[in-house]
C-alpha positions as CSV (number, residue, x, y, z in Angstrom):
1,M,-15.1,-13.9,23.1
2,T,-16.0,-10.1,23.5
3,Q,-17.5,-8.1,26.0
4,D,-20.6,-7.4,24.3
5,A,-21.2,-11.4,24.0
6,T,-20.7,-12.1,27.5
7,I,-23.5,-10.1,29.1
8,D,-25.6,-10.9,26.4
9,Q,-25.3,-14.6,27.2
10,I,-25.5,-13.4,30.8
11,R,-29.0,-11.4,29.9
12,Q,-30.6,-14.3,28.4
13,T,-29.8,-16.9,30.9
14,V,-31.0,-14.2,33.0
15,L,-34.6,-13.6,31.3
16,Q,-34.6,-17.5,31.1
17,C,-35.0,-17.6,35.2
18,L,-37.6,-14.6,35.4
19,G,-39.3,-16.2,32.9
20,D,-40.1,-19.8,34.0
21,C,-43.1,-18.8,35.7
22,L,-43.3,-22.7,37.8
23,S,-40.4,-21.5,40.2
24,S,-41.1,-21.4,43.9
25,S,-39.5,-18.1,44.1
26,E,-36.7,-18.7,46.4
27,R,-36.1,-21.4,43.3
28,Q,-35.5,-18.5,40.9
29,V,-33.3,-16.5,43.5
30,A,-31.5,-19.7,43.7
31,D,-31.0,-20.0,39.6
32,L,-30.1,-16.7,39.8
33,E,-27.5,-16.8,41.9
34,K,-26.0,-19.8,40.0
35,V,-26.2,-17.2,37.1
36,I,-24.3,-14.7,40.1
37,A,-21.6,-17.2,40.5
38,R,-20.6,-18.3,37.0
39,H,-19.9,-15.4,35.9
40,G,-19.8,-12.5,38.5
41,Q,-20.8,-9.6,39.9
42,Q,-22.0,-7.9,36.6
43,T,-24.4,-10.3,36.3
44,C,-26.1,-8.1,39.1
45,K,-26.2,-5.4,36.7
46,V,-28.3,-7.4,34.1
47,I,-30.8,-8.9,36.6
48,L,-31.6,-5.6,38.2
49,Q,-31.8,-3.7,34.5
50,Q,-34.4,-6.6,33.9
51,L,-36.7,-6.4,37.2
52,A,-36.7,-3.0,38.0
53,H,-35.5,-0.8,34.7
54,V,-32.6,0.3,36.5
55,D,-28.9,1.0,35.3
56,L,-26.7,0.8,37.8
57,N,-22.6,0.4,37.5
58,D,-20.9,-3.5,38.8
59,S,-20.6,-3.1,43.3
60,E,-23.6,-0.9,43.1
61,A,-25.7,-3.7,41.4
62,E,-24.0,-6.5,43.7
63,H,-24.9,-4.6,47.3
64,F,-28.4,-4.0,45.8
65,W,-29.7,-7.2,45.2
66,T,-28.1,-8.5,48.4
67,E,-30.4,-6.2,49.9
68,V,-33.5,-7.2,47.0
69,V,-33.5,-10.8,48.4
70,S,-32.8,-10.0,52.2
71,H,-36.3,-8.0,51.8
72,Q,-38.4,-10.8,50.0
73,E,-37.4,-13.1,53.0
74,G,-38.7,-10.9,55.2
75,M,-41.9,-9.9,53.0
76,S,-42.5,-13.8,52.9
77,R,-42.0,-14.3,56.6
78,T,-44.1,-11.2,56.9
79,L,-46.7,-12.5,55.3
80,G,-46.4,-16.3,55.8
81,R,-46.3,-16.8,51.8
82,G,-43.6,-16.6,49.4
83,V,-43.0,-13.2,47.7
84,S,-42.1,-13.1,44.5
85,L,-38.7,-10.9,43.0
86,H,-40.6,-8.7,40.9
87,T,-42.9,-7.5,44.2
88,A,-39.4,-6.9,46.4
89,V,-37.9,-5.2,44.1
90,C,-40.3,-3.3,43.1
91,D,-41.6,-2.5,47.5
92,Y,-37.7,-1.9,48.0
93,F,-37.3,1.0,45.6
94,C,-40.5,2.4,46.4
95,S,-40.9,1.8,50.7
96,V,-36.9,1.3,51.1
97,R,-34.3,3.0,48.7
98,K,-37.5,5.6,47.7
99,S,-36.0,6.2,43.9
100,M,-39.6,4.8,42.3
101,K,-42.3,7.0,43.3
102,H,-45.5,5.5,40.9
103,P,-43.6,2.6,39.0
104,T,-45.9,0.8,36.3
105,V,-46.3,-2.6,36.0
106,V,-45.5,-4.0,33.0
107,E,-45.0,-7.9,31.1
108,M,-42.2,-8.4,31.0
109,Q,-41.8,-9.6,27.4
110,T,-44.3,-6.0,26.8
111,L,-41.5,-4.0,28.2
112,E,-39.0,-6.0,26.3
113,Q,-40.5,-5.5,22.9
114,T,-40.8,-1.5,23.6
115,I,-37.5,-1.7,23.8
116,R,-36.9,-3.5,20.7
117,D,-38.8,-1.1,18.2
118,S,-37.4,2.1,19.6
119,T,-34.4,0.6,18.9
120,H,-34.9,-1.4,15.5
121,D,-36.2,-1.4,11.9
122,F,-39.5,-2.9,12.2
123,L,-39.3,-4.7,8.6
124,T,-35.6,-5.7,8.5
125,G,-35.1,-6.3,12.2
126,L,-31.5,-4.0,11.7
127,L,-31.0,-1.4,13.8
128,N,-32.5,1.4,13.4
129,R,-31.2,4.8,11.9
130,K,-31.3,7.2,15.3
131,V,-28.8,4.3,17.0
132,F,-26.8,3.9,14.3
133,D,-25.7,7.7,14.2
134,F,-25.3,7.3,18.1
135,T,-23.3,3.6,17.3
136,L,-21.4,5.6,14.2
137,A,-20.5,8.6,16.7
138,Q,-18.8,6.7,19.7
139,E,-17.2,4.3,17.3
140,I,-15.0,7.8,16.0
141,A,-14.5,9.3,19.2
142,R,-12.9,5.2,20.2
143,A,-11.2,4.8,17.0
144,N,-10.1,9.1,17.9
145,R,-8.9,8.8,21.4
146,Y,-7.1,5.1,20.6
147,N,-5.8,5.6,17.4
148,R,-7.8,2.5,15.9
149,E,-9.6,2.2,12.9
150,V,-13.2,2.2,12.1
151,T,-14.7,1.9,8.6
152,L,-18.4,2.2,7.4
153,L,-20.2,0.7,4.8
154,F,-22.6,2.0,2.9
155,F,-25.0,-0.7,1.0
156,D,-28.1,0.4,-1.7
157,L,-29.3,-2.4,-3.4
158,D,-29.6,-2.0,-6.7
159,D,-32.7,-1.3,-9.2
160,F,-34.7,-1.7,-6.2
161,K,-37.9,0.0,-7.8
162,T,-37.5,-2.4,-10.7
163,I,-38.2,-5.0,-8.7
164,N,-41.1,-3.3,-6.8
165,D,-42.8,-2.7,-9.7
166,S,-42.0,-6.0,-11.4
167,F,-42.8,-8.1,-8.6
168,G,-44.4,-6.4,-6.2
169,H,-44.0,-4.6,-2.8
170,P,-44.4,-7.4,-0.5
171,T,-41.4,-9.4,-2.4
172,G,-39.7,-6.4,-2.8
173,D,-40.0,-6.0,1.3
174,K,-38.5,-10.2,1.3
175,V,-35.7,-8.6,0.0
176,L,-35.1,-6.1,2.6
177,Q,-35.6,-9.1,4.9
178,E,-33.2,-10.9,3.2
179,F,-30.4,-8.8,2.6
180,A,-29.9,-7.9,5.8
181,R,-30.5,-11.5,6.9
182,I,-26.8,-11.9,4.9
183,I,-25.3,-9.3,6.6
184,E,-26.5,-9.9,9.9
185,S,-24.8,-14.0,9.0
186,E,-21.3,-12.7,7.6
187,K,-20.5,-9.6,10.0
188,R,-18.9,-9.8,14.0
189,I,-21.2,-10.1,16.4
190,E,-18.8,-6.4,17.3
191,D,-19.7,-5.1,14.2
192,S,-23.5,-3.0,13.4
193,A,-25.4,-2.6,11.0
194,A,-29.0,-0.8,10.7
195,R,-30.9,-0.2,7.8
196,Y,-30.6,4.1,6.9
197,G,-33.4,4.3,4.8
198,G,-35.2,2.5,2.4
199,E,-32.8,0.1,0.3
200,E,-29.9,1.6,2.1
201,F,-27.7,-0.1,4.7
202,V,-25.3,0.8,6.8
203,V,-22.7,-1.5,8.9
204,I,-20.4,0.1,11.3
205,L,-16.3,-2.0,11.7
206,P,-14.9,-1.2,14.6
207,D,-10.7,-1.4,14.8
208,T,-11.3,-2.2,10.9
209,G,-8.8,-1.0,8.4
210,K,-10.1,-0.7,4.6
211,R,-8.1,-4.1,3.5
212,A,-11.0,-6.1,5.8
213,G,-14.1,-4.1,5.3
214,L,-13.1,-4.5,1.2
215,I,-12.9,-8.8,2.0
216,L,-16.6,-7.7,3.4
217,A,-18.4,-5.8,1.6
218,E,-17.3,-7.9,-1.7
219,R,-18.2,-11.2,0.8
220,I,-21.7,-9.3,1.2
221,R,-21.6,-8.4,-2.6
222,E,-21.2,-12.3,-3.6
223,R,-23.7,-13.5,-1.5
224,V,-26.7,-11.0,-2.8
225,E,-25.3,-11.9,-5.6
226,K,-26.1,-15.8,-5.8
227,T,-29.1,-15.3,-4.0
228,T,-32.7,-15.9,-5.7
229,L,-36.5,-15.7,-4.0
230,L,-39.0,-16.8,-6.1
231,H,-42.2,-15.1,-6.8
232,E,-44.9,-17.0,-7.9
233,G,-42.7,-19.7,-9.1
234,Q,-40.6,-16.7,-11.2
235,P,-36.7,-16.7,-9.8
236,V,-35.9,-13.3,-8.6
237,H,-32.8,-12.4,-8.4
238,F,-30.7,-8.8,-7.0
239,T,-27.4,-7.0,-6.5
240,V,-26.4,-4.8,-4.6
241,S,-23.5,-1.5,-4.2
242,G,-21.6,-0.9,-1.7
243,G,-19.1,2.4,-0.9
244,L,-16.5,2.0,1.9
245,A,-14.8,4.9,3.6
246,T,-12.0,4.5,6.7
247,C,-11.1,6.9,9.4
248,P,-9.2,8.0,10.1
249,D,-8.1,7.6,6.7
250,A,-11.0,9.0,4.5
251,A,-12.7,11.0,8.0
252,T,-12.1,11.8,11.6
253,D,-15.8,12.5,11.9
254,R,-19.4,11.0,11.5
255,D,-20.4,13.0,9.3
256,A,-17.6,13.3,6.5
257,L,-16.8,9.1,7.1
258,L,-20.2,9.0,6.3
259,R,-20.5,11.5,3.1
260,F,-17.3,10.0,1.9
261,A,-18.8,6.5,1.8
262,D,-21.8,7.8,0.7
263,H,-20.5,9.6,-2.0
264,A,-17.9,5.8,-2.7
265,L,-21.2,4.6,-3.3
266,Y,-22.1,6.5,-6.3
267,M,-19.1,5.1,-7.7
268,A,-20.1,2.1,-7.6
269,K,-23.6,2.6,-9.0
270,D,-21.5,4.9,-11.6
271,A,-19.4,1.9,-12.7
272,G,-21.7,-0.5,-13.5
273,K,-23.3,-1.4,-10.4
274,N,-23.2,-4.8,-8.8
275,T,-19.8,-3.4,-6.7
276,I,-17.2,-2.4,-3.8
277,V,-15.3,0.7,-4.6
278,S,-13.6,2.6,-1.1
279,Y,-13.7,6.4,-1.0
280,R,-10.3,7.6,-1.2
281,N,-9.5,11.0,-1.2
282,E,-5.2,11.6,-2.9
283,K,-5.3,13.3,-6.3
284,R,-3.1,12.4,-8.6
285,R,0.1,14.2,-9.3
286,Y,2.0,12.7,-11.6
287,L,0.3,12.0,-15.3
288,R,0.0,8.1,-15.7
289,I,1.4,5.9,-19.2
290,D,0.6,2.2,-19.7
291,F,3.1,-0.1,-17.7
292,V,1.6,-3.9,-18.9
293,R,4.3,-6.2,-17.1
294,D,4.9,-8.7,-14.8
295,I,7.1,-7.4,-12.2
296,K,9.2,-9.4,-9.6
297,A,8.0,-8.0,-6.2
298,R,9.2,-7.7,-2.0
299,L,6.8,-7.4,0.0
300,Q,8.9,-6.5,3.4
301,T,6.4,-8.7,6.1
302,D,7.9,-9.5,9.5
303,K,11.4,-9.9,9.1
304,K,10.9,-11.1,6.3
305,Q,10.9,-11.4,3.0
306,E,8.2,-12.6,1.0
307,E,8.8,-13.5,-3.4
308,L,5.6,-11.9,-5.6
309,R,5.1,-11.6,-9.3
310,L,2.5,-8.8,-10.1
311,V,1.5,-7.6,-13.2
312,S,1.4,-4.0,-13.3
313,K,-1.2,-1.5,-15.6
314,D,0.6,1.4,-15.8
315,I,3.0,4.0,-13.6
316,G,3.9,7.5,-13.3
317,L,6.8,9.0,-11.3
318,G,4.9,9.3,-8.2
319,G,3.9,5.4,-8.3
320,I,2.6,2.7,-9.9
321,L,-0.3,0.4,-10.7
322,F,-0.9,-3.2,-9.9
323,E,-4.5,-5.7,-10.2
324,N,-3.5,-9.0,-8.0
325,S,-5.1,-12.1,-7.0
326,I,-4.9,-11.5,-3.3
327,P,-4.4,-7.9,-1.3
328,I,-1.5,-6.8,0.3
329,D,-2.5,-4.5,3.2
330,V,-2.7,-0.6,2.5
331,G,0.8,0.8,4.2
332,S,3.1,-2.7,3.2
333,H,6.2,-1.7,2.3
334,I,7.2,-3.1,-1.0
335,E,10.1,-4.2,-3.7
336,L,9.8,-3.5,-7.0
337,L,12.3,-5.1,-9.3
338,L,11.4,-2.8,-12.8
339,D,12.4,-4.2,-16.3
340,I,11.6,-0.6,-18.3
341,A,13.2,-0.9,-21.5
342,P,16.5,-3.6,-22.5
343,E,19.0,-4.0,-20.2
344,E,18.1,-1.0,-17.9
345,N,15.9,-2.0,-15.1
346,L,15.4,-1.2,-12.0
347,T,15.3,-1.7,-8.5
348,L,12.8,0.6,-6.1
349,A,11.7,1.5,-3.4
350,G,7.5,1.4,-3.0
351,K,4.4,1.7,-0.5
352,V,0.9,0.6,-1.0
353,V,-1.4,3.4,-0.6
354,R,-4.0,2.1,-2.1
355,L,-6.4,-1.0,-2.0
356,E,-9.7,-2.1,-4.3
357,V,-12.0,-4.8,-5.3
358,L,-12.0,-4.8,-8.4
359,A,-15.5,-6.6,-11.0
360,N,-13.5,-9.3,-11.6
361,G,-12.3,-10.3,-8.0
362,K,-9.4,-9.5,-8.1
363,Y,-7.7,-6.3,-6.2
364,E,-5.9,-3.0,-7.4
365,L,-3.0,-1.9,-5.9
366,G,-1.9,1.2,-5.3
367,V,2.4,1.7,-4.9
368,A,3.8,5.4,-4.2
369,F,7.9,5.5,-4.3
370,L,9.2,6.0,-1.3
371,T,12.9,7.9,-2.5
372,L,13.2,9.0,-6.7
373,H,16.7,10.3,-7.8
374,G,19.3,10.2,-9.5
375,D,20.0,7.9,-12.3
376,T,16.9,6.4,-10.9
377,D,14.2,9.1,-12.0
378,H,16.9,10.2,-15.0
379,A,16.2,6.8,-16.2
380,L,11.8,6.6,-14.9
381,S,11.4,10.3,-16.5
382,R,13.3,9.5,-19.2
383,H,10.9,6.4,-20.2
384,I,8.2,8.0,-20.1
385,C,9.0,10.4,-22.0
386,Q,9.6,8.8,-24.6
387,H,6.1,7.0,-25.2
388,L,4.5,10.5,-24.6
389,C,7.0,12.0,-27.7
390,P,8.8,9.1,-30.3
391,Q,11.1,10.8,-31.6
392,N,12.6,13.3,-29.1
393,T,13.4,11.5,-25.9
394,H,15.0,14.6,-24.1
395,C,12.2,17.0,-24.3
396,R,12.2,19.2,-21.8
397,Q,8.8,20.2,-22.5
398,T,7.6,16.5,-21.9
399,R,9.9,16.6,-18.5
400,K,8.7,19.2,-17.1
401,I,4.6,18.6,-18.0
402,L,5.7,14.9,-16.2
403,T,5.7,16.8,-12.8
404,A,3.3,19.1,-13.1
405,N,-0.3,18.6,-11.6
406,F,-2.3,16.8,-14.1
407,S,-4.7,14.0,-14.3
408,T,-4.2,13.0,-17.9
409,I,-2.3,13.3,-20.3
410,E,-1.2,16.3,-22.2
411,S,0.2,16.2,-25.8
412,C,3.7,16.6,-26.4
413,P,4.6,20.5,-27.8
414,C,7.7,20.1,-29.2
């Protein structure tokens, strides 16, 4: 269980004790002391946050809690009747500590709602834009400091205006609320989800790399695709597109990470919507040719090798692209056995540098060759040259084109 989860548990238990209006002041203190014995001095901090809205460290809070309980007992003896904790806390911080000058009496539920309204979106219940900006900056700073990863998901409901125009804004609101509910049910407790604006939503995934981020985003997309709402007996279907970017792979500051995740989202929209795209900033150095083959591979894991069968899509001097039914972590080392021509096999070492989720639910894997030299370089170059210029497998001009910085295939000039 995470520390945040424990604090939230303590807070709920404390609120239950404080909200029991039928309990005597002595019974309330006794119940709270049991919570303190169970969870430690951090409970004192939570109690004083709820009673006086003061923020203290654990040791200070434990000291002041003891002082407040003693002050309550003294007030009760002096007045000859029980004094509530709320009254004792107010008098202690005003008369003894003198850290409060003009305290205001507010119903606890009203205060809780006021605080929630200032931090959460009123319609969906997710965090609002202000809290999201602050949280993202904090998580990126933590990731940079401790050499961790943090992934940002950026979602946008597809054709949301059409839903509003066809079924009305109340139904549109229900779609937004349902999407928020799906996000909340799929994310971890340590993740932060917010409504960014309109039909745009964002999710911050601390200590999460690209692969895990893609899997969660795809799970959310599938849930949305299978969801049906009703409007006057008529089914309402909706889909979502998403983009993601990871720190430090894509960027190491808040604005850039947000911009890149947004860019990936627009790529998903351009790809036909109802899909997830991750941002990548590499520029293709070598041109590629079609290379559809069943490839034998060995995945290097912790002190062991795993035999795989992969289906390649295209190849170049810089690497090879695969389509696979299971994801492989970016950074994984892999050994490939390539049958590039009759009686000409190559064994190449590679590294997974890209992982994408495709619309069909499969994964696209980009593998960069670690080294190419000597006969290996010549054999692969020969194969690509022959593909580009079948009539001349030794075309020097074509070989020169291979290593140029082109992103499209050039015609062989020979």
